[in-house]
N, C-alpha and C positions, 0 to 999 in steps of 0.2 A: 825354602828347602831345593828348588829346583834352582834359583839363583846361585845358591852356595854350590852346587853340582858343577854350573856352567863355569863357575870361576876357579873350581879346580881342574876342568877340563882344560880352561885355557892356559892356567901354570902349567899342566902337563904339555901341552903341545909345545909352549914356549920354551920349556927347559930341557925336554928330552929329544934325542937324537934316534934316529931307527937305527937297530943292530944291522951288520952287513953278515949276511952268511958267507960259507966257503965257497957258493957257486957266484959270488959276486950280486946276489940280488938282494933287497932289502926287505928285511921282515918287518911287519907292523907292529909298532909297539904294543905292548897288551893294553895299557893305560885308554891307548884310544880304541883297539877295539871293544875294549870293556865299555867306554863312553858310549859308542855306537851303538851296541848291544841293549843299553839301558835306554836309548833314545834320548840320552842327555843333549847330543847334537848329531849332525847327521855326517855320513862319510862323505868325503869329498865328491866321489862320482855321483851321489846324490844331490848335494849341494848345487853341484855345478849344473844337474838337468832341471833342478827346482828353479834356479836364477834362468836358464834358457827359457823355461815355460812362462816366468814373470815377465822375461822380455818381451815373448811373442806375445802375450796377452797386452801388454801396454802398446806396443806396436798397432795390434789388431784395434783397439779402441780410441787411438789417436790418429790412425791413419786417414789420410784426404780424403774429402769426397768423391775427388774424381775418380778413385779406383775402386769405388763400391762395386762397379758392375764387373770389374775384371775378375779373372781366375788367376789362383796363386801362379800357374804356368806364364799367363800373360806378364805378369808383373816382372816375372824372373827375367824373362826375354827382352822387356824394355829397358831393365835395369844393365843387363849384360850388354846390350847396343849402346846403351849410354856412357856406360863404362871405356867402351872401345869406340866411340864418335870418331876418332882421329884415324881410322882405319876402316878399309873394307871389309864387311861380315858378311858372309854368303850362307845357304842353307846347313850345308857341311859342318861349318862352324858352328852353327847351334845343335847340331846332332851330337859333334864332338862334346862340345861343352857341358850338354844335359843328358848325355848319354842314352839318346832316343833312337829310334828308327827313321829312315827317311820317310815314310808313310805317315808316321805320327809329326815330323815336322813339316810336311806338306800339309797336312790337314791343320795343324796351328797356324802356321803363317797364312796361310788362306784367309782363316777366322780372323787373326788379328787384322789382315789387309780389310776385310770387308767390315771391319768396325772402324778403319781409319787410324789405324795405331802404328801400321807401317805402309811403305810401298817399297816395291822391287824395280828396281833400276836395272838398265843394262850399263856395261862398263865398255868403254872406247877400246879397250884390246880383244876384246872378244863379246860379240853380241848374244852369245848364246848364254853368257854368266850374269846371273841376277843379282847383284847386291840387296841386301836390307838394309832400308833407311828408314829412320823414324820420322813420322810427322811432327808438327807443331803440338798435335794435342798430345802426343806420347812425350815430346820433351818437357812440356809443362807437367805431364804426371810423373817424370823422371827426377824433376825438380823439386816438387813437393815432396816425393818420397825421402829424396837426399835430406831436404831440409829439418823433415820429421826426425831420421834416424840421428841426424848430427846433435837434434835438439834432446833425442833420448840418452844419447851417451853423455851429454853435459850433465844430466839429472844423473845418471848411472855412476859416475864417478866424482859426484860432489864428495867434498872432504878428505880428497886422495891427494897427495903431491904426486908431483911427476915422476920421482923417484919411485914412489909406491906402487904407481901405474905400471912402470917399466919393470920392476920385480914381479908384479902379477903375472904379468904377459908372459916372463921368463919363467916362472913356476908351472903356468899351463903349457908352455912349450916343451917344459921338461916332462909333465905327464905324460902328454902325446906322444912324445919319442919313446918313454918307457913302452907304451902298449904297441906302438909300430913296430921297435926293434924286436919283440916277439917274432916277428914273421908271422904271424898266426891271420893277419887283416889285409893282406895283399902289399902290391908294390908300395915301397916306403916313397918313391919319388911322388906318388897322388898326394901326399901330405905335406904341403908347407908348412916354414916355420912361422910360429906363433907370436913369436919376441918380435915386441917393438922395434920397428924400424925408421930410421930418416927417410924423407920423402922421396929420395931419388933410389935409395935402396928398396923401399916400398913399391915402387910405381915397376922397376926391375924385376922383382918377385911376383907381383901381380900378373905382371906380362908371361911369365913363367908358368905361372899357377892355371891360369885360363887356357895354356894351350895343351894342358893335361885332359884326358877326358874324366868325366865324373859319372861313375858307374850307378846305376840307380834301379832298383829292383822294380819288377813290373808293373805294381802298382802305383808307384811313384812316377813312371813313364805315362799311365793311365791318366794322374791328376794333371802332368803337364799338358797333355791333350785334351782335358777336359773343358769345356765352355760353362763356367757358372752362369 
């Protein structure tokens, strides 16, 4: 019976188009809403959150042994530094990227330095400035995390063609744009496009995204500064 219900929902999704109201907004197809209410399938937002949770669980159980003793904040900073190894990164860059205070940044970086994850080096033009540099230990960690993430993406996208992947990313981008364009969740420039780009376009977009501050709640800031 449930199988027949799922087939019915799939046919409805494939064959129907949302009605557009006079104000330009889209109304949810009643058949969709009914299917979600009956539990025959998940609403898109719930499905996306469910997939996000599955991805996180997978990355947790497959993460390299090298990161077992590191906090989430340490891993985030190592990844950030590895992605921008071609340019100088200073404490204020970390503060801006993760939306943390100077005191939190100072504490976290000091702990990472004691763990042998980073070193702080003077720059020739101004000895007062200290750039943050990854150690060989952290570079190995970053490469292990990168390899694990790439392997996960390969599993995640099995059975999908290149065109299907591009269309999926386009759909995610439209969904995000719909919510951001309401003006209720802050500056639109903070939310970069989710559409799949070619390598050069992605690198340019990534640099622009990283230059924007990421606003975090206090509890998240505490997590970044917490040593596990």
